[in-house]
OpenMM code with the backbone's topology and positions (N, CA, C; nanometers):
from openmm import Vec3, app, unit

residues = "UNK UNK UNK UNK UNK UNK UNK UNK UNK UNK UNK UNK UNK UNK UNK UNK UNK UNK UNK UNK UNK UNK UNK UNK UNK UNK UNK UNK UNK UNK UNK UNK UNK UNK UNK UNK UNK UNK UNK UNK UNK UNK UNK UNK UNK UNK UNK UNK UNK UNK UNK UNK UNK UNK UNK UNK UNK UNK UNK UNK UNK UNK UNK UNK UNK UNK UNK UNK UNK UNK UNK UNK UNK UNK UNK UNK UNK UNK UNK UNK UNK UNK UNK UNK UNK".split()
positions = [
    Vec3(14.3072, 18.8766, 7.6083),
    Vec3(14.2254, 18.7522, 7.5332),
    Vec3(14.2535, 18.7498, 7.3919),
    Vec3(14.2712, 18.8918, 7.3628),
    Vec3(14.1595, 18.9268, 7.1602),
    Vec3(14.4182, 18.8229, 7.1667),
    Vec3(14.4781, 18.8988, 7.1791),
    Vec3(14.5995, 18.8807, 7.1829),
    Vec3(14.6428, 18.7330, 7.1627),
    Vec3(14.5927, 18.6453, 7.2832),
    Vec3(14.6389, 18.5096, 7.2884),
    Vec3(14.5552, 18.4318, 7.1804),
    Vec3(14.4428, 18.4509, 7.2119),
    Vec3(14.3199, 18.3717, 7.1702),
    Vec3(14.2571, 18.2600, 7.3240),
    Vec3(14.3089, 18.3107, 7.3888),
    Vec3(14.2561, 18.1884, 7.4452),
    Vec3(14.1894, 18.2530, 7.5470),
    Vec3(14.0968, 18.1389, 7.6909),
    Vec3(14.0341, 18.2125, 7.7614),
    Vec3(14.0476, 18.0785, 7.8801),
    Vec3(14.1549, 18.1862, 7.9636),
    Vec3(14.1555, 18.0373, 8.0677),
    Vec3(14.1040, 18.0538, 8.2002),
    Vec3(14.0845, 17.8521, 8.2646),
    Vec3(14.0649, 17.9148, 8.3959),
    Vec3(14.1147, 17.8426, 8.4515),
    Vec3(14.0363, 17.8389, 8.6436),
    Vec3(14.1758, 17.7636, 8.7269),
    Vec3(14.0070, 17.7051, 8.8143),
    Vec3(14.0557, 17.5881, 8.8991),
    Vec3(13.9590, 17.5324, 8.9586),
    Vec3(13.7912, 17.6383, 9.0422),
    Vec3(13.6975, 17.6418, 9.0494),
    Vec3(13.5694, 17.6744, 9.1091),
    Vec3(13.5861, 17.6403, 9.2880),
    Vec3(13.6333, 17.7810, 9.3072),
    Vec3(13.6690, 17.8114, 9.4314),
    Vec3(13.4797, 17.8350, 9.5751),
    Vec3(13.3996, 17.8180, 9.5248),
    Vec3(13.3627, 17.8557, 9.6130),
    Vec3(13.2102, 17.7470, 9.6432),
    Vec3(13.1301, 17.7959, 9.6449),
    Vec3(12.9997, 17.6212, 9.7566),
    Vec3(13.0293, 17.4897, 9.6681),
    Vec3(13.0517, 17.5322, 9.5503),
    Vec3(13.0210, 17.5087, 9.4466),
    Vec3(13.1607, 17.4427, 9.3414),
    Vec3(13.2552, 17.4273, 9.4784),
    Vec3(13.4378, 17.3841, 9.4507),
    Vec3(13.4453, 17.2396, 9.3796),
    Vec3(13.5317, 17.2869, 9.2385),
    Vec3(13.5355, 17.1591, 9.2375),
    Vec3(13.7522, 17.0700, 9.2495),
    Vec3(13.7430, 17.0132, 9.1601),
    Vec3(13.8853, 16.9469, 9.1627),
    Vec3(13.9484, 16.9281, 9.0241),
    Vec3(13.8921, 17.0378, 8.9517),
    Vec3(13.9585, 16.9852, 8.8392),
    Vec3(13.9316, 17.1203, 8.7801),
    Vec3(14.0839, 17.2143, 8.7451),
    Vec3(13.9990, 17.3206, 8.6821),
    Vec3(13.9617, 17.3604, 8.5245),
    Vec3(13.8659, 17.4230, 8.4709),
    Vec3(13.7542, 17.4430, 8.4228),
    Vec3(13.7272, 17.5795, 8.3625),
    Vec3(13.7127, 17.6486, 8.2369),
    Vec3(13.7428, 17.8002, 8.1522),
    Vec3(13.5442, 17.7790, 8.1892),
    Vec3(13.5184, 17.8854, 8.2766),
    Vec3(13.3353, 17.8533, 8.3110),
    Vec3(13.3097, 17.9794, 8.1711),
    Vec3(13.1667, 17.9939, 8.1499),
    Vec3(13.0966, 18.1084, 8.0426),
    Vec3(12.9794, 18.0578, 8.0841),
    Vec3(12.9525, 18.1921, 8.0313),
    Vec3(12.7700, 18.2501, 8.0211),
    Vec3(12.7399, 18.2060, 7.8899),
    Vec3(12.6659, 18.1564, 7.8253),
    Vec3(12.5835, 18.0627, 7.6749),
    Vec3(12.4634, 18.1402, 7.6312),
    Vec3(12.5467, 18.2440, 7.5699),
    Vec3(12.4683, 18.3203, 7.4645),
    Vec3(12.4626, 18.4603, 7.5085),
    Vec3(12.4089, 18.5692, 7.4410),
    Vec3(12.4527, 18.7073, 7.4651),
    Vec3(12.4724, 18.7205, 7.6045),
    Vec3(12.5814, 18.8093, 7.6519),
    Vec3(12.5927, 18.8711, 7.7715),
    Vec3(12.4822, 18.9833, 7.7568),
    Vec3(12.4384, 19.0340, 7.9324),
    Vec3(12.3453, 19.1357, 7.9448),
    Vec3(12.4444, 19.2793, 7.8910),
    Vec3(12.4047, 19.3863, 7.8308),
    Vec3(12.4595, 19.5173, 7.8005),
    Vec3(12.5147, 19.5186, 7.9482),
    Vec3(12.4515, 19.5633, 8.0398),
    Vec3(12.5130, 19.5834, 8.1849),
    Vec3(12.6290, 19.5307, 8.2331),
    Vec3(12.6412, 19.3959, 8.1778),
    Vec3(12.7685, 19.3310, 8.2227),
    Vec3(12.9627, 19.3551, 8.1262),
    Vec3(13.0633, 19.3602, 8.2416),
    Vec3(13.1194, 19.3574, 8.1805),
    Vec3(13.1900, 19.2508, 8.1438),
    Vec3(13.2411, 19.2575, 8.0076),
    Vec3(13.2989, 19.0974, 8.0238),
    Vec3(13.3189, 19.1058, 7.8195),
    Vec3(13.2556, 18.9582, 7.7661),
    Vec3(13.3104, 18.9557, 7.6166),
    Vec3(13.2251, 18.8238, 7.6139),
    Vec3(13.2473, 18.8554, 7.4485),
    Vec3(13.1761, 18.7094, 7.3721),
    Vec3(13.2158, 18.6237, 7.2968),
    Vec3(13.2167, 18.4843, 7.2944),
    Vec3(13.3493, 18.4796, 7.1924),
    Vec3(13.2864, 18.3033, 7.1463),
    Vec3(13.3871, 18.2482, 6.9896),
    Vec3(13.3232, 18.1330, 6.9835),
    Vec3(13.4266, 18.0892, 6.9893),
    Vec3(13.4187, 17.9010, 7.0343),
    Vec3(13.5266, 17.8612, 7.0472),
    Vec3(13.5074, 17.6608, 6.9390),
    Vec3(13.5643, 17.6287, 6.8979),
    Vec3(13.5837, 17.4833, 6.8539),
    Vec3(13.5495, 17.3623, 6.9331),
    Vec3(13.5812, 17.4612, 7.0864),
    Vec3(13.5693, 17.3212, 7.1647),
    Vec3(13.4897, 17.2630, 7.2172),
    Vec3(13.4407, 17.1403, 7.2384),
    Vec3(13.2983, 17.1337, 7.2677),
    Vec3(13.3331, 17.1395, 7.3986),
    Vec3(13.2108, 17.1651, 7.5173),
    Vec3(13.1347, 17.2003, 7.6652),
    Vec3(13.1393, 17.0429, 7.7436),
    Vec3(13.2404, 17.0708, 7.8410),
    Vec3(13.1655, 16.9264, 7.9284),
    Vec3(12.9687, 16.8781, 7.8699),
    Vec3(12.9947, 16.7330, 7.8948),
    Vec3(12.8714, 16.7274, 7.8900),
    Vec3(12.8214, 16.7290, 8.0444),
    Vec3(12.6863, 16.7323, 8.0214),
    Vec3(12.6346, 16.7584, 8.1590),
    Vec3(12.6090, 16.8784, 8.3154),
    Vec3(12.6554, 16.9884, 8.1653),
    Vec3(12.6754, 17.0788, 8.3306),
    Vec3(12.4796, 17.1783, 8.2984),
    Vec3(12.4717, 17.2348, 8.4025),
    Vec3(12.3689, 17.3244, 8.4529),
    Vec3(12.3835, 17.3591, 8.3102),
    Vec3(12.2184, 17.3748, 8.2221),
    Vec3(12.2000, 17.4959, 8.1444),
    Vec3(12.1825, 17.5912, 8.1714),
    Vec3(12.2593, 17.6702, 8.1032),
    Vec3(12.3285, 17.7737, 8.0543),
    Vec3(12.4868, 17.8481, 8.1159),
    Vec3(12.5294, 17.7167, 8.1245),
    Vec3(12.6402, 17.7708, 8.2414),
    Vec3(12.7746, 17.6431, 8.1707),
    Vec3(12.7373, 17.6738, 8.0434),
    Vec3(12.8981, 17.5761, 8.0051),
    Vec3(13.0271, 17.5770, 8.0580),
    Vec3(13.0885, 17.4701, 8.0084),
    Vec3(13.2383, 17.4782, 8.0658),
    Vec3(13.3565, 17.3895, 8.0252),
    Vec3(13.4427, 17.3842, 8.0437),
    Vec3(13.5693, 17.2875, 7.9516),
    Vec3(13.6744, 17.2443, 8.0488),
    Vec3(13.6273, 17.1734, 8.1504),
    Vec3(13.7142, 17.1105, 8.2407),
    Vec3(13.8959, 17.1019, 8.1961),
    Vec3(13.9468, 16.9944, 8.2609),
    Vec3(14.0746, 16.9759, 8.2350),
    Vec3(14.0760, 16.7915, 8.2138),
    Vec3(14.1268, 16.8025, 8.0793),
    Vec3(14.1479, 16.6890, 8.0114),
    Vec3(14.0428, 16.6577, 7.9503),
    Vec3(13.9572, 16.7317, 7.8787),
    Vec3(13.8515, 16.7060, 7.7294),
    Vec3(13.9215, 16.7917, 7.6432),
    Vec3(13.8955, 16.6672, 7.5529),
    Vec3(13.9576, 16.7057, 7.4402),
    Vec3(13.9414, 16.8634, 7.3447),
    Vec3(14.0622, 16.9333, 7.3641),
    Vec3(14.1196, 17.1043, 7.3352),
    Vec3(14.0998, 17.1494, 7.4361),
    Vec3(14.1373, 17.1068, 7.5311),
    Vec3(14.1186, 17.1819, 7.6803),
    Vec3(14.3013, 17.1623, 7.6584),
    Vec3(14.3465, 17.2951, 7.6434),
    Vec3(14.5177, 17.3175, 7.7039),
    Vec3(14.5150, 17.3602, 7.8397),
    Vec3(14.6524, 17.2098, 7.8613),
    Vec3(14.6664, 17.2363, 8.0135),
    Vec3(14.8135, 17.3379, 8.0205),
    Vec3(14.7608, 17.4460, 8.0702),
    Vec3(14.8869, 17.5607, 8.1382),
    Vec3(14.9200, 17.4939, 8.2653),
    Vec3(14.9481, 17.4897, 8.3157),
    Vec3(14.9533, 17.4544, 8.4456),
    Vec3(14.8866, 17.3208, 8.5922),
    Vec3(14.8725, 17.1558, 8.5570),
    Vec3(14.8786, 17.0689, 8.5847),
    Vec3(14.7389, 17.0931, 8.6966),
    Vec3(14.6544, 17.0471, 8.6531),
    Vec3(14.5597, 17.0774, 8.8632),
    Vec3(14.5366, 17.1895, 8.8769),
    Vec3(14.5482, 17.3275, 8.7773),
    Vec3(14.5651, 17.4736, 8.8387),
    Vec3(14.4865, 17.5566, 8.7329),
    Vec3(14.5728, 17.5159, 8.6005),
    Vec3(14.5119, 17.6447, 8.4879),
    Vec3(14.4630, 17.5703, 8.3682),
    Vec3(14.3810, 17.5712, 8.3088),
    Vec3(14.3331, 17.5776, 8.2105),
    Vec3(14.3228, 17.6535, 8.1005),
    Vec3(14.3264, 17.6343, 7.9558),
    Vec3(14.2240, 17.7567, 7.8033),
    Vec3(14.1727, 17.6682, 7.7420),
    Vec3(14.1545, 17.7379, 7.6613),
    Vec3(14.0569, 17.6898, 7.5562),
    Vec3(14.0285, 17.7880, 7.4152),
    Vec3(14.0767, 17.8075, 7.3387),
    Vec3(14.1234, 17.8696, 7.2068),
    Vec3(14.0005, 17.8737, 7.1229),
    Vec3(13.9454, 18.1093, 7.1539),
    Vec3(13.8976, 18.1199, 7.1563),
    Vec3(13.9072, 18.2670, 7.0210),
    Vec3(13.7409, 18.2949, 6.9630),
    Vec3(13.7540, 18.4286, 6.8743),
    Vec3(13.6909, 18.5293, 6.9116),
    Vec3(13.6950, 18.6487, 6.9756),
    Vec3(13.6375, 18.6782, 7.0738),
    Vec3(13.5385, 18.7683, 6.9569),
    Vec3(13.4393, 18.8028, 7.0208),
    Vec3(13.3085, 18.8259, 6.9325),
    Vec3(13.2493, 18.9917, 6.9426),
    Vec3(13.2779, 18.9891, 7.0307),
    Vec3(13.2088, 19.1370, 7.1268),
    Vec3(13.2520, 19.1635, 7.2391),
    Vec3(13.3166, 19.2980, 7.2633),
    Vec3(13.3877, 19.3213, 7.4204),
    Vec3(13.2396, 19.3968, 7.4678),
    Vec3(13.1957, 19.4329, 7.6110),
    Vec3(13.1266, 19.4328, 7.6668),
    Vec3(13.1784, 19.5754, 7.7981),
    Vec3(13.1967, 19.6269, 7.8127),
    Vec3(13.2174, 19.7784, 7.9161),
    Vec3(13.1456, 19.8579, 7.9204),
    Vec3(13.0288, 19.8278, 7.9828),
    Vec3(12.9467, 19.9627, 8.0037),
    Vec3(12.9831, 20.1007, 8.0928),
    Vec3(13.0766, 20.1218, 8.0754),
    Vec3(13.1108, 20.2413, 8.2331),
    Vec3(13.1339, 20.3695, 8.1464),
] * unit.nanometer
topology = app.Topology()
chain = topology.addChain("A")
for resn in residues:
    res = topology.addResidue(resn, chain)
    for name in ("N", "CA", "C"):
        topology.addAtom(name, app.Element.getBySymbol(name[0]), res)
């Protein structure tokens, strides 16, 4: 992600399954025990999402379609990496 400057996302496949692929994130700093990364983006997230869980869906301005109906991305700047190992 740091080399591509993008975060990718697919369709949600759990009980909250979705028809369109989306990049999904946690809003705010990650807890220190979580493996992941924090990032900044200029791309506006989808409106009307669950508080604390932004997402960027296929078809929204700024969302890059890598594979139609399967894989999307947004441009980001990684600000912090988490690896508590």
